[in-house]
Each structure stands twice: as structure tokens, then as C-alpha cells.
PQR file of N, CA, C, O and H, with PARSE charges and radii, in Angstrom:
ATOM      1  N   UNK A   1      39.958 -71.836  35.867 -0.4000 1.5000
ATOM      2  CA  UNK A   1      40.238 -71.677  34.077 -0.0000 2.0000
ATOM      3  C   UNK A   1      39.354 -70.376  33.943  0.5500 1.7000
ATOM      4  O   UNK A   1      38.406 -70.123  34.686 -0.5500 1.4000
ATOM      5  N   UNK A   2      39.784 -69.587  32.906 -0.4000 1.5000
ATOM      6  CA  UNK A   2      39.184 -68.407  32.693 -0.0000 2.0000
ATOM      7  C   UNK A   2      38.754 -67.926  31.113  0.5500 1.7000
ATOM      8  O   UNK A   2      39.498 -67.464  30.248 -0.5500 1.4000
ATOM      9  H   UNK A   2      40.554 -69.792  32.302  0.4000 1.0000
ATOM     10  N   UNK A   3      37.432 -68.173  31.049 -0.4000 1.5000
ATOM     11  CA  UNK A   3      36.640 -68.167  29.809 -0.0000 2.0000
ATOM     12  C   UNK A   3      36.557 -67.467  29.100  0.5500 1.7000
ATOM     13  O   UNK A   3      36.310 -67.581  27.900 -0.5500 1.4000
ATOM     14  H   UNK A   3      36.828 -68.549  31.752  0.4000 1.0000
ATOM     15  N   UNK A   4      36.846 -66.172  30.018 -0.4000 1.5000
ATOM     16  CA  UNK A   4      36.046 -64.411  29.323 -0.0000 2.0000
ATOM     17  C   UNK A   4      37.856 -64.204  28.107  0.5500 1.7000
ATOM     18  O   UNK A   4      39.045 -64.518  28.051 -0.5500 1.4000
ATOM     19  H   UNK A   4      37.047 -66.079  30.993  0.4000 1.0000
ATOM     20  N   UNK A   5      36.754 -63.453  27.400 -0.4000 1.5000
ATOM     21  CA  UNK A   5      37.945 -63.051  26.407 -0.0000 2.0000
ATOM     22  C   UNK A   5      38.389 -61.577  26.943  0.5500 1.7000
ATOM     23  O   UNK A   5      37.811 -60.726  27.619 -0.5500 1.4000
ATOM     24  H   UNK A   5      35.788 -63.199  27.446  0.4000 1.0000
ATOM     25  N   UNK A   6      39.279 -61.633  26.524 -0.4000 1.5000
ATOM     26  CA  UNK A   6      40.157 -59.584  26.402 -0.0000 2.0000
ATOM     27  C   UNK A   6      39.631 -58.922  25.398  0.5500 1.7000
ATOM     28  O   UNK A   6      40.278 -58.769  24.362 -0.5500 1.4000
ATOM     29  H   UNK A   6      39.749 -62.324  25.975  0.4000 1.0000
ATOM     30  N   UNK A   7      38.573 -58.504  25.523 -0.4000 1.5000
ATOM     31  CA  UNK A   7      38.537 -57.111  24.684 -0.0000 2.0000
ATOM     32  C   UNK A   7      39.402 -56.232  24.540  0.5500 1.7000
ATOM     33  O   UNK A   7      39.840 -55.612  25.509 -0.5500 1.4000
ATOM     34  H   UNK A   7      38.047 -58.629  26.364  0.4000 1.0000
ATOM     35  N   UNK A   8      40.027 -55.902  22.630 -0.4000 1.5000
ATOM     36  CA  UNK A   8      40.302 -55.232  22.881 -0.0000 2.0000
ATOM     37  C   UNK A   8      39.986 -53.421  22.631  0.5500 1.7000
ATOM     38  O   UNK A   8      39.463 -53.140  21.553 -0.5500 1.4000
ATOM     39  H   UNK A   8      39.672 -56.406  21.843  0.4000 1.0000
ATOM     40  N   UNK A   9      40.293 -52.263  23.590 -0.4000 1.5000
ATOM     41  CA  UNK A   9      39.528 -50.836  23.232 -0.0000 2.0000
ATOM     42  C   UNK A   9      39.489 -50.846  21.689  0.5500 1.7000
ATOM     43  O   UNK A   9      40.273 -51.507  21.008 -0.5500 1.4000
ATOM     44  H   UNK A   9      40.718 -52.492  24.466  0.4000 1.0000
ATOM     45  N   UNK A  10      38.721 -50.228  21.300 -0.4000 1.5000
ATOM     46  CA  UNK A  10      37.640 -49.704  20.068 -0.0000 2.0000
ATOM     47  C   UNK A  10      39.189 -48.746  19.180  0.5500 1.7000
ATOM     48  O   UNK A  10      39.666 -48.908  18.057 -0.5500 1.4000
ATOM     49  H   UNK A  10      38.084 -49.691  21.853  0.4000 1.0000
ATOM     50  N   UNK A  11      39.503 -47.960  20.100 -0.4000 1.5000
ATOM     51  CA  UNK A  11      40.740 -47.436  19.307 -0.0000 2.0000
ATOM     52  C   UNK A  11      41.531 -48.402  18.616  0.5500 1.7000
ATOM     53  O   UNK A  11      41.546 -48.434  17.386 -0.5500 1.4000
ATOM     54  H   UNK A  11      39.115 -47.828  21.012  0.4000 1.0000
ATOM     55  N   UNK A  12      42.281 -49.302  19.421 -0.4000 1.5000
ATOM     56  CA  UNK A  12      42.769 -49.904  18.788 -0.0000 2.0000
ATOM     57  C   UNK A  12      42.501 -51.080  17.575  0.5500 1.7000
ATOM     58  O   UNK A  12      43.537 -51.447  17.021 -0.5500 1.4000
ATOM     59  H   UNK A  12      42.268 -49.277  20.421  0.4000 1.0000
ATOM     60  N   UNK A  13      41.480 -51.592  17.187 -0.4000 1.5000
ATOM     61  CA  UNK A  13      40.509 -52.436  16.762 -0.0000 2.0000
ATOM     62  C   UNK A  13      40.290 -51.406  15.164  0.5500 1.7000
ATOM     63  O   UNK A  13      40.186 -51.910  14.046 -0.5500 1.4000
ATOM     64  H   UNK A  13      40.638 -51.294  17.637  0.4000 1.0000
ATOM     65  N   UNK A  14      40.273 -50.413  15.363 -0.4000 1.5000
ATOM     66  CA  UNK A  14      39.934 -49.393  14.551 -0.0000 2.0000
ATOM     67  C   UNK A  14      40.991 -48.901  13.455  0.5500 1.7000
ATOM     68  O   UNK A  14      41.913 -48.160  13.794 -0.5500 1.4000
ATOM     69  H   UNK A  14      40.358 -50.004  16.272  0.4000 1.0000
ATOM     70  N   UNK A  15      40.840 -49.318  12.168 -0.4000 1.5000
ATOM     71  CA  UNK A  15      41.669 -49.299  11.364 -0.0000 2.0000
ATOM     72  C   UNK A  15      42.693 -48.254  11.319  0.5500 1.7000
ATOM     73  O   UNK A  15      42.413 -47.398  12.158 -0.5500 1.4000
ATOM     74  H   UNK A  15      40.091 -49.920  11.892  0.4000 1.0000
ATOM     75  N   UNK A  16      43.743 -47.981  10.694 -0.4000 1.5000
ATOM     76  CA  UNK A  16      44.690 -46.877  10.573 -0.0000 2.0000
ATOM     77  C   UNK A  16      43.797 -45.752   9.206  0.5500 1.7000
ATOM     78  O   UNK A  16      44.104 -46.093   8.064 -0.5500 1.4000
ATOM     79  H   UNK A  16      43.970 -48.677  10.012  0.4000 1.0000
ATOM     80  N   UNK A  17      43.029 -44.818   9.275 -0.4000 1.5000
ATOM     81  CA  UNK A  17      43.016 -44.125   8.479 -0.0000 2.0000
ATOM     82  C   UNK A  17      43.396 -42.918   8.258  0.5500 1.7000
ATOM     83  O   UNK A  17      43.464 -42.125   9.197 -0.5500 1.4000
ATOM     84  H   UNK A  17      42.780 -44.541  10.203  0.4000 1.0000
ATOM     85  N   UNK A  18      43.716 -42.548   6.974 -0.4000 1.5000
ATOM     86  CA  UNK A  18      44.975 -41.835   6.524 -0.0000 2.0000
ATOM     87  C   UNK A  18      43.736 -40.486   6.749  0.5500 1.7000
ATOM     88  O   UNK A  18      42.509 -40.410   6.707 -0.5500 1.4000
ATOM     89  H   UNK A  18      43.661 -43.192   6.211  0.4000 1.0000
ATOM     90  N   UNK A  19      45.009 -39.442   7.027 -0.4000 1.5000
ATOM     91  CA  UNK A  19      44.092 -38.112   7.714 -0.0000 2.0000
ATOM     92  C   UNK A  19      43.483 -37.256   5.994  0.5500 1.7000
ATOM     93  O   UNK A  19      44.117 -36.934   4.989 -0.5500 1.4000
ATOM     94  H   UNK A  19      46.006 -39.503   7.061  0.4000 1.0000
ATOM     95  N   UNK A  20      42.671 -37.196   6.192 -0.4000 1.5000
ATOM     96  CA  UNK A  20      42.069 -36.532   5.112 -0.0000 2.0000
ATOM     97  C   UNK A  20      42.269 -34.531   5.207  0.5500 1.7000
ATOM     98  O   UNK A  20      41.719 -33.653   5.871 -0.5500 1.4000
ATOM     99  H   UNK A  20      42.156 -37.458   7.009  0.4000 1.0000
ATOM    100  N   UNK A  21      43.184 -34.552   4.311 -0.4000 1.5000
ATOM    101  CA  UNK A  21      43.382 -32.773   3.974 -0.0000 2.0000
ATOM    102  C   UNK A  21      42.423 -31.860   3.963  0.5500 1.7000
ATOM    103  O   UNK A  21      41.529 -32.258   3.217 -0.5500 1.4000
ATOM    104  H   UNK A  21      43.631 -35.266   3.771  0.4000 1.0000
ATOM    105  N   UNK A  22      42.203 -30.951   4.373 -0.4000 1.5000
ATOM    106  CA  UNK A  22      41.055 -30.097   4.046 -0.0000 2.0000
ATOM    107  C   UNK A  22      41.062 -29.277   2.829  0.5500 1.7000
ATOM    108  O   UNK A  22      41.958 -28.440   2.720 -0.5500 1.4000
ATOM    109  H   UNK A  22      42.929 -30.628   4.979  0.4000 1.0000
ATOM    110  N   UNK A  23      40.097 -29.414   1.799 -0.4000 1.5000
ATOM    111  CA  UNK A  23      39.988 -29.027   0.498 -0.0000 2.0000
ATOM    112  C   UNK A  23      40.627 -27.310   0.723  0.5500 1.7000
ATOM    113  O   UNK A  23      40.335 -26.687   1.744 -0.5500 1.4000
ATOM    114  H   UNK A  23      39.369 -30.094   1.886  0.4000 1.0000
ATOM    115  N   UNK A  24      41.579 -26.649  -0.456 -0.4000 1.5000
ATOM    116  CA  UNK A  24      41.570 -25.784  -1.016 -0.0000 2.0000
ATOM    117  C   UNK A  24      40.733 -24.600  -0.658  0.5500 1.7000
ATOM    118  O   UNK A  24      39.629 -25.064  -0.372 -0.5500 1.4000
ATOM    119  H   UNK A  24      41.816 -27.154  -1.286  0.4000 1.0000
ATOM    120  N   UNK A  25      40.713 -23.423  -0.544 -0.4000 1.5000
ATOM    121  CA  UNK A  25      39.500 -22.227  -0.311 -0.0000 2.0000
ATOM    122  C   UNK A  25      39.766 -21.717  -0.995  0.5500 1.7000
ATOM    123  O   UNK A  25      40.888 -21.293  -1.269 -0.5500 1.4000
ATOM    124  H   UNK A  25      41.610 -23.046  -0.776  0.4000 1.0000
ATOM    125  N   UNK A  26      38.057 -21.498  -1.888 -0.4000 1.5000
ATOM    126  CA  UNK A  26      38.413 -20.253  -2.231 -0.0000 2.0000
ATOM    127  C   UNK A  26      38.078 -18.879  -1.892  0.5500 1.7000
ATOM    128  O   UNK A  26      37.158 -18.473  -1.183 -0.5500 1.4000
ATOM    129  H   UNK A  26      37.146 -21.843  -1.665  0.4000 1.0000
ATOM    130  N   UNK A  27      38.857 -18.318  -2.433 -0.4000 1.5000
ATOM    131  CA  UNK A  27      38.776 -16.700  -1.969 -0.0000 2.0000
ATOM    132  C   UNK A  27      37.524 -16.297  -1.765  0.5500 1.7000
ATOM    133  O   UNK A  27      37.112 -15.857  -0.692 -0.5500 1.4000
ATOM    134  H   UNK A  27      39.604 -18.648  -3.009  0.4000 1.0000
ATOM    135  N   UNK A  28      36.638 -16.474  -3.139 -0.4000 1.5000
ATOM    136  CA  UNK A  28      35.317 -15.254  -3.555 -0.0000 2.0000
ATOM    137  C   UNK A  28      34.409 -16.143  -2.910  0.5500 1.7000
ATOM    138  O   UNK A  28      33.359 -15.584  -2.594 -0.5500 1.4000
ATOM    139  H   UNK A  28      36.973 -16.832  -4.011  0.4000 1.0000
ATOM    140  N   UNK A  29      34.493 -17.548  -2.565 -0.4000 1.5000
ATOM    141  CA  UNK A  29      33.524 -18.137  -1.258 -0.0000 2.0000
ATOM    142  C   UNK A  29      33.840 -17.430   0.144  0.5500 1.7000
ATOM    143  O   UNK A  29      32.989 -17.116   0.976 -0.5500 1.4000
ATOM    144  H   UNK A  29      35.346 -18.003  -2.822  0.4000 1.0000
ATOM    145  N   UNK A  30      34.861 -17.289   0.224 -0.4000 1.5000
ATOM    146  CA  UNK A  30      34.905 -17.267   1.772 -0.0000 2.0000
ATOM    147  C   UNK A  30      34.650 -15.590   2.057  0.5500 1.7000
ATOM    148  O   UNK A  30      34.549 -14.944   3.100 -0.5500 1.4000
ATOM    149  H   UNK A  30      35.553 -17.544  -0.452  0.4000 1.0000
ATOM    150  N   UNK A  31      34.594 -15.190   0.518 -0.4000 1.5000
ATOM    151  CA  UNK A  31      34.518 -13.472   1.113 -0.0000 2.0000
ATOM    152  C   UNK A  31      32.896 -13.242   1.011  0.5500 1.7000
ATOM    153  O   UNK A  31      32.420 -12.267   1.592 -0.5500 1.4000
ATOM    154  H   UNK A  31      34.677 -15.715  -0.330  0.4000 1.0000
ATOM    155  N   UNK A  32      32.148 -14.022   0.368 -0.4000 1.5000
ATOM    156  CA  UNK A  32      30.643 -14.278   0.413 -0.0000 2.0000
ATOM    157  C   UNK A  32      29.847 -14.897   1.714  0.5500 1.7000
ATOM    158  O   UNK A  32      28.786 -14.412   2.107 -0.5500 1.4000
ATOM    159  H   UNK A  32      32.535 -14.815  -0.105  0.4000 1.0000
ATOM    160  N   UNK A  33      30.488 -16.031   2.338 -0.4000 1.5000
ATOM    161  CA  UNK A  33      30.251 -16.239   3.520 -0.0000 2.0000
ATOM    162  C   UNK A  33      30.269 -15.111   4.545  0.5500 1.7000
ATOM    163  O   UNK A  33      29.368 -14.816   5.330 -0.5500 1.4000
ATOM    164  H   UNK A  33      31.349 -16.426   2.019  0.4000 1.0000
ATOM    165  N   UNK A  34      31.821 -14.361   4.349 -0.4000 1.5000
ATOM    166  CA  UNK A  34      32.151 -13.446   5.715 -0.0000 2.0000
ATOM    167  C   UNK A  34      30.849 -12.352   5.624  0.5500 1.7000
ATOM    168  O   UNK A  34      30.270 -11.838   6.581 -0.5500 1.4000
ATOM    169  H   UNK A  34      32.554 -14.600   3.712  0.4000 1.0000
ATOM    170  N   UNK A  35      30.576 -12.162   4.212 -0.4000 1.5000
ATOM    171  CA  UNK A  35      29.440 -10.676   3.837 -0.0000 2.0000
ATOM    172  C   UNK A  35      28.053 -11.234   4.426  0.5500 1.7000
ATOM    173  O   UNK A  35      27.242 -10.583   5.085 -0.5500 1.4000
ATOM    174  H   UNK A  35      31.046 -12.580   3.435  0.4000 1.0000
ATOM    175  N   UNK A  36      27.934 -12.944   3.942 -0.4000 1.5000
ATOM    176  CA  UNK A  36      26.624 -13.052   4.594 -0.0000 2.0000
ATOM    177  C   UNK A  36      26.846 -13.177   6.120  0.5500 1.7000
ATOM    178  O   UNK A  36      25.967 -12.481   6.627 -0.5500 1.4000
ATOM    179  H   UNK A  36      28.593 -13.473   3.407  0.4000 1.0000
ATOM    180  N   UNK A  37      27.220 -13.450   6.599 -0.4000 1.5000
ATOM    181  CA  UNK A  37      27.512 -13.759   7.954 -0.0000 2.0000
ATOM    182  C   UNK A  37      27.289 -12.175   8.566  0.5500 1.7000
ATOM    183  O   UNK A  37      26.255 -12.087   9.229 -0.5500 1.4000
ATOM    184  H   UNK A  37      27.935 -14.016   6.187  0.4000 1.0000
ATOM    185  N   UNK A  38      27.787 -11.375   8.498 -0.4000 1.5000
ATOM    186  CA  UNK A  38      27.954  -9.944   8.747 -0.0000 2.0000
ATOM    187  C   UNK A  38      26.502  -9.456   8.267  0.5500 1.7000
ATOM    188  O   UNK A  38      25.873  -8.597   8.885 -0.5500 1.4000
ATOM    189  H   UNK A  38      28.626 -11.446   7.960  0.4000 1.0000
ATOM    190  N   UNK A  39      26.106  -9.983   7.294 -0.4000 1.5000
ATOM    191  CA  UNK A  39      24.736  -9.052   6.780 -0.0000 2.0000
ATOM    192  C   UNK A  39      23.800 -10.335   8.448  0.5500 1.7000
ATOM    193  O   UNK A  39      22.857  -9.735   8.963 -0.5500 1.4000
ATOM    194  H   UNK A  39      26.617 -10.681   6.792  0.4000 1.0000
ATOM    195  N   UNK A  40      23.981 -11.307   8.878 -0.4000 1.5000
ATOM    196  CA  UNK A  40      22.693 -11.947   9.737 -0.0000 2.0000
ATOM    197  C   UNK A  40      23.228 -11.358  10.875  0.5500 1.7000
ATOM    198  O   UNK A  40      22.334 -11.161  11.697 -0.5500 1.4000
ATOM    199  H   UNK A  40      24.748 -11.795   8.460  0.4000 1.0000
ATOM    200  N   UNK A  41      24.576 -10.911  11.348 -0.4000 1.5000
ATOM    201  CA  UNK A  41      24.415 -10.228  12.408 -0.0000 2.0000
ATOM    202  C   UNK A  41      23.933  -8.951  13.047  0.5500 1.7000
ATOM    203  O   UNK A  41      23.729  -8.642  14.221 -0.5500 1.4000
ATOM    204  H   UNK A  41      25.302 -11.071  10.680  0.4000 1.0000
ATOM    205  N   UNK A  42      23.789  -8.172  11.660 -0.4000 1.5000
ATOM    206  CA  UNK A  42      23.344  -6.441  11.391 -0.0000 2.0000
ATOM    207  C   UNK A  42      21.698  -6.733  11.903  0.5500 1.7000
ATOM    208  O   UNK A  42      21.213  -6.284  12.942 -0.5500 1.4000
ATOM    209  H   UNK A  42      23.955  -8.423  10.706  0.4000 1.0000
ATOM    210  N   UNK A  43      20.948  -7.643  10.844 -0.4000 1.5000
ATOM    211  CA  UNK A  43      19.815  -8.134  10.978 -0.0000 2.0000
ATOM    212  C   UNK A  43      19.779  -8.832  12.549  0.5500 1.7000
ATOM    213  O   UNK A  43      19.063  -8.164  13.295 -0.5500 1.4000
ATOM    214  H   UNK A  43      21.342  -8.007  10.000  0.4000 1.0000
ATOM    215  N   UNK A  44      20.301  -9.844  13.109 -0.4000 1.5000
ATOM    216  CA  UNK A  44      20.012  -9.997  14.588 -0.0000 2.0000
ATOM    217  C   UNK A  44      20.239  -9.010  15.486  0.5500 1.7000
ATOM    218  O   UNK A  44      19.719  -9.169  16.590 -0.5500 1.4000
ATOM    219  H   UNK A  44      20.883 -10.385  12.503  0.4000 1.0000
ATOM    220  N   UNK A  45      21.063  -7.750  15.251 -0.4000 1.5000
ATOM    221  CA  UNK A  45      21.345  -6.967  16.340 -0.0000 2.0000
ATOM    222  C   UNK A  45      19.757  -5.347  16.274  0.5500 1.7000
ATOM    223  O   UNK A  45      19.322  -4.588  17.141 -0.5500 1.4000
ATOM    224  H   UNK A  45      21.486  -7.620  14.354  0.4000 1.0000
ATOM    225  N   UNK A  46      19.424  -5.552  14.735 -0.4000 1.5000
ATOM    226  CA  UNK A  46      18.151  -4.624  14.748 -0.0000 2.0000
ATOM    227  C   UNK A  46      17.101  -5.356  15.180  0.5500 1.7000
ATOM    228  O   UNK A  46      16.081  -4.679  15.315 -0.5500 1.4000
ATOM    229  H   UNK A  46      19.777  -6.168  14.031  0.4000 1.0000
ATOM    230  N   UNK A  47      16.969  -6.776  15.507 -0.4000 1.5000
ATOM    231  CA  UNK A  47      16.187  -7.485  16.156 -0.0000 2.0000
ATOM    232  C   UNK A  47      15.851  -6.871  17.031  0.5500 1.7000
ATOM    233  O   UNK A  47      14.893  -6.150  17.310 -0.5500 1.4000
ATOM    234  H   UNK A  47      17.797  -7.325  15.397  0.4000 1.0000
ATOM    235  N   UNK A  48      17.414  -7.466  17.829 -0.4000 1.5000
ATOM    236  CA  UNK A  48      17.014  -7.167  19.191 -0.0000 2.0000
ATOM    237  C   UNK A  48      16.590  -5.792  19.732  0.5500 1.7000
ATOM    238  O   UNK A  48      15.689  -5.702  20.565 -0.5500 1.4000
ATOM    239  H   UNK A  48      18.192  -8.052  17.602  0.4000 1.0000
ATOM    240  N   UNK A  49      17.263  -4.691  19.238 -0.4000 1.5000
ATOM    241  CA  UNK A  49      16.942  -3.456  19.060 -0.0000 2.0000
ATOM    242  C   UNK A  49      15.303  -3.132  19.351  0.5500 1.7000
ATOM    243  O   UNK A  49      14.829  -2.473  20.276 -0.5500 1.4000
ATOM    244  H   UNK A  49      17.995  -4.764  18.561  0.4000 1.0000
ATOM    245  N   UNK A  50      14.517  -3.904  18.112 -0.4000 1.5000
ATOM    246  CA  UNK A  50      13.429  -4.214  18.173 -0.0000 2.0000
ATOM    247  C   UNK A  50      13.266  -4.800  19.200  0.5500 1.7000
ATOM    248  O   UNK A  50      13.782  -3.911  19.877 -0.5500 1.4000
ATOM    249  H   UNK A  50      14.902  -4.440  17.360  0.4000 1.0000
ATOM    250  N   UNK A  51      12.994  -5.539  19.929 -0.4000 1.5000
ATOM    251  CA  UNK A  51      12.931  -6.225  20.753 -0.0000 2.0000
ATOM    252  C   UNK A  51      12.998  -5.556  22.475  0.5500 1.7000
ATOM    253  O   UNK A  51      12.269  -5.541  23.468 -0.5500 1.4000
ATOM    254  H   UNK A  51      12.575  -6.262  19.379  0.4000 1.0000
ATOM    255  N   UNK A  52      13.911  -5.217  22.199 -0.4000 1.5000
ATOM    256  CA  UNK A  52      13.990  -3.526  23.430 -0.0000 2.0000
ATOM    257  C   UNK A  52      13.110  -2.730  23.527  0.5500 1.7000
ATOM    258  O   UNK A  52      12.546  -2.112  24.430 -0.5500 1.4000
ATOM    259  H   UNK A  52      14.502  -5.229  21.392  0.4000 1.0000
ATOM    260  N   UNK A  53      13.049  -2.837  22.270 -0.4000 1.5000
ATOM    261  CA  UNK A  53      11.981  -1.226  22.117 -0.0000 2.0000
ATOM    262  C   UNK A  53      10.874  -1.305  22.811  0.5500 1.7000
ATOM    263  O   UNK A  53      10.442  -0.678  23.778 -0.5500 1.4000
ATOM    264  H   UNK A  53      13.508  -3.339  21.536  0.4000 1.0000
ATOM    265  N   UNK A  54      10.284  -2.593  21.862 -0.4000 1.5000
ATOM    266  CA  UNK A  54       8.898  -3.154  22.412 -0.0000 2.0000
ATOM    267  C   UNK A  54       8.298  -3.404  23.536  0.5500 1.7000
ATOM    268  O   UNK A  54       7.121  -3.257  23.865 -0.5500 1.4000
ATOM    269  H   UNK A  54      10.634  -3.103  21.077  0.4000 1.0000
ATOM    270  N   UNK A  55       9.750  -4.028  24.437 -0.4000 1.5000
ATOM    271  CA  UNK A  55       9.920  -3.998  25.798 -0.0000 2.0000
ATOM    272  C   UNK A  55       9.501  -2.557  26.918  0.5500 1.7000
ATOM    273  O   UNK A  55       8.707  -2.592  27.858 -0.5500 1.4000
ATOM    274  H   UNK A  55      10.707  -4.147  24.170  0.4000 1.0000
ATOM    275  N   UNK A  56      10.247  -1.469  26.485 -0.4000 1.5000
ATOM    276  CA  UNK A  56       9.990  -0.444  26.757 -0.0000 2.0000
ATOM    277  C   UNK A  56       8.653   0.026  26.328  0.5500 1.7000
ATOM    278  O   UNK A  56       8.118   0.755  27.163 -0.5500 1.4000
ATOM    279  H   UNK A  56      10.892  -1.441  25.722  0.4000 1.0000
ATOM    280  N   UNK A  57       7.886  -0.222  25.119 -0.4000 1.5000
ATOM    281  CA  UNK A  57       6.698  -0.002  24.806 -0.0000 2.0000
ATOM    282  C   UNK A  57       6.207  -0.582  26.065  0.5500 1.7000
ATOM    283  O   UNK A  57       6.313   0.002  27.143 -0.5500 1.4000
ATOM    284  H   UNK A  57       8.321  -0.814  24.441  0.4000 1.0000
ATOM    285  N   UNK A  58       5.622  -1.840  25.902 -0.4000 1.5000
ATOM    286  CA  UNK A  58       5.072  -2.536  26.681 -0.0000 2.0000
ATOM    287  C   UNK A  58       5.142  -1.970  28.336  0.5500 1.7000
ATOM    288  O   UNK A  58       4.017  -1.903  28.832 -0.5500 1.4000
ATOM    289  H   UNK A  58       5.536  -2.315  25.026  0.4000 1.0000
ATOM    290  N   UNK A  59       6.048  -1.638  29.080 -0.4000 1.5000
ATOM    291  CA  UNK A  59       6.253  -1.382  30.234 -0.0000 2.0000
ATOM    292  C   UNK A  59       6.018   0.177  30.342  0.5500 1.7000
ATOM    293  O   UNK A  59       6.417   0.768  31.345 -0.5500 1.4000
ATOM    294  H   UNK A  59       6.961  -1.693  28.677  0.4000 1.0000
ATOM    295  N   UNK A  60       5.487   0.732  29.501 -0.4000 1.5000
ATOM    296  CA  UNK A  60       5.166   2.258  29.468 -0.0000 2.0000
ATOM    297  C   UNK A  60       3.980   2.342  29.381  0.5500 1.7000
ATOM    298  O   UNK A  60       3.522   3.310  29.988 -0.5500 1.4000
ATOM    299  H   UNK A  60       5.162   0.252  28.686  0.4000 1.0000
ATOM    300  N   UNK A  61       2.887   1.393  28.600 -0.4000 1.5000
ATOM    301  CA  UNK A  61       1.688   1.068  28.702 -0.0000 2.0000
ATOM    302  C   UNK A  61       1.192   0.498  29.626  0.5500 1.7000
ATOM    303  O   UNK A  61       0.169   0.935  30.152 -0.5500 1.4000
ATOM    304  H   UNK A  61       3.260   0.607  28.107  0.4000 1.0000
ATOM    305  N   UNK A  62       1.708  -0.443  29.977 -0.4000 1.5000
ATOM    306  CA  UNK A  62       1.479  -1.084  31.469 -0.0000 2.0000
ATOM    307  C   UNK A  62       1.875  -0.075  32.867  0.5500 1.7000
ATOM    308  O   UNK A  62       1.807  -0.447  34.038 -0.5500 1.4000
ATOM    309  H   UNK A  62       2.539  -0.798  29.549  0.4000 1.0000
ATOM    310  N   UNK A  63       2.119   0.705  32.588 -0.4000 1.5000
ATOM    311  CA  UNK A  63       2.356   1.878  33.651 -0.0000 2.0000
ATOM    312  C   UNK A  63       1.083   2.840  33.036  0.5500 1.7000
ATOM    313  O   UNK A  63       0.126   2.817  33.810 -0.5500 1.4000
ATOM    314  H   UNK A  63       2.174   1.007  31.637  0.4000 1.0000
ATOM    315  N   UNK A  64       0.969   3.252  32.441 -0.4000 1.5000
ATOM    316  CA  UNK A  64      -0.409   3.773  31.827 -0.0000 2.0000
ATOM    317  C   UNK A  64      -1.256   2.850  32.222  0.5500 1.7000
ATOM    318  O   UNK A  64      -1.337   3.000  33.441 -0.5500 1.4000
ATOM    319  H   UNK A  64       1.746   3.271  31.812  0.4000 1.0000
ATOM    320  N   UNK A  65      -1.774   2.187  31.974 -0.4000 1.5000
ATOM    321  CA  UNK A  65      -3.028   1.386  32.295 -0.0000 2.0000
ATOM    322  C   UNK A  65      -3.257   0.742  33.683  0.5500 1.7000
ATOM    323  O   UNK A  65      -4.322   0.297  34.111 -0.5500 1.4000
ATOM    324  H   UNK A  65      -1.708   2.065  30.983  0.4000 1.0000
ATOM    325  N   UNK A  66      -1.958   0.781  34.355 -0.4000 1.5000
ATOM    326  CA  UNK A  66      -2.267   0.596  35.757 -0.0000 2.0000
ATOM    327  C   UNK A  66      -2.760   1.936  36.860  0.5500 1.7000
ATOM    328  O   UNK A  66      -3.461   1.702  37.845 -0.5500 1.4000
ATOM    329  H   UNK A  66      -1.093   1.142  34.008  0.4000 1.0000
ATOM    330  N   UNK A  67      -2.187   3.584  36.451 -0.4000 1.5000
ATOM    331  CA  UNK A  67      -2.305   4.578  36.370 -0.0000 2.0000
ATOM    332  C   UNK A  67      -3.887   5.404  35.966  0.5500 1.7000
ATOM    333  O   UNK A  67      -4.428   6.465  36.278 -0.5500 1.4000
ATOM    334  H   UNK A  67      -1.618   3.774  35.651  0.4000 1.0000
ATOM    335  N   UNK A  68      -4.157   4.429  35.252 -0.4000 1.5000
ATOM    336  CA  UNK A  68      -5.629   4.689  34.545 -0.0000 2.0000
ATOM    337  C   UNK A  68      -6.677   3.824  35.562  0.5500 1.7000
ATOM    338  O   UNK A  68      -7.834   4.165  35.808 -0.5500 1.4000
ATOM    339  H   UNK A  68      -3.718   3.566  34.999  0.4000 1.0000
ATOM    340  N   UNK A  69      -6.214   3.017  35.919 -0.4000 1.5000
ATOM    341  CA  UNK A  69      -7.275   1.913  36.632 -0.0000 2.0000
ATOM    342  C   UNK A  69      -7.214   2.000  38.572  0.5500 1.7000
ATOM    343  O   UNK A  69      -8.044   1.504  39.335 -0.5500 1.4000
ATOM    344  H   UNK A  69      -5.274   2.740  35.720  0.4000 1.0000
ATOM    345  N   UNK A  70      -5.972   2.781  38.945 -0.4000 1.5000
ATOM    346  CA  UNK A  70      -6.323   3.061  39.936 -0.0000 2.0000
ATOM    347  C   UNK A  70      -7.533   4.289  40.477  0.5500 1.7000
ATOM    348  O   UNK A  70      -7.772   4.433  41.676 -0.5500 1.4000
ATOM    349  H   UNK A  70      -5.299   3.184  38.326  0.4000 1.0000
TER
END
């Protein structure tokens, strides 16, 4: 005698949900978001350039310091 119950997978237990359609896209809002994304990408590129420049400065200063301490 088998007293174990068979479990149905969660997918089969879940009620059938109606598909939710995406709301209409507001072209003005989309344009604004694209503009903001582009501005953020420009800021990121500038920050990366600043970091790279600073890393070069540090290497140069370290080399000068090593040369002076020898």
C-alpha cells in the first residue's frame, strides 16, 4: 500500500494567467530616456578618461620619486 501523494508540478497548479499586454510607448518619454542614456554614457566616458589620465600621472610621479630616492 502506497500512502504517498503525487505532487503536481507548480506549472500545472498555477492558474492560467491572462497575458498582460505592454502599454503603448510614449514617443516623447522614449526620446527623453534615450537622451538621458546618451548623456550618462558621455559622463561615463569622461570619467573613464579622467581615471586613465590619473593612472598615467601616478605612474609618472612614482617613476620620478623612485629616480630621486636612488
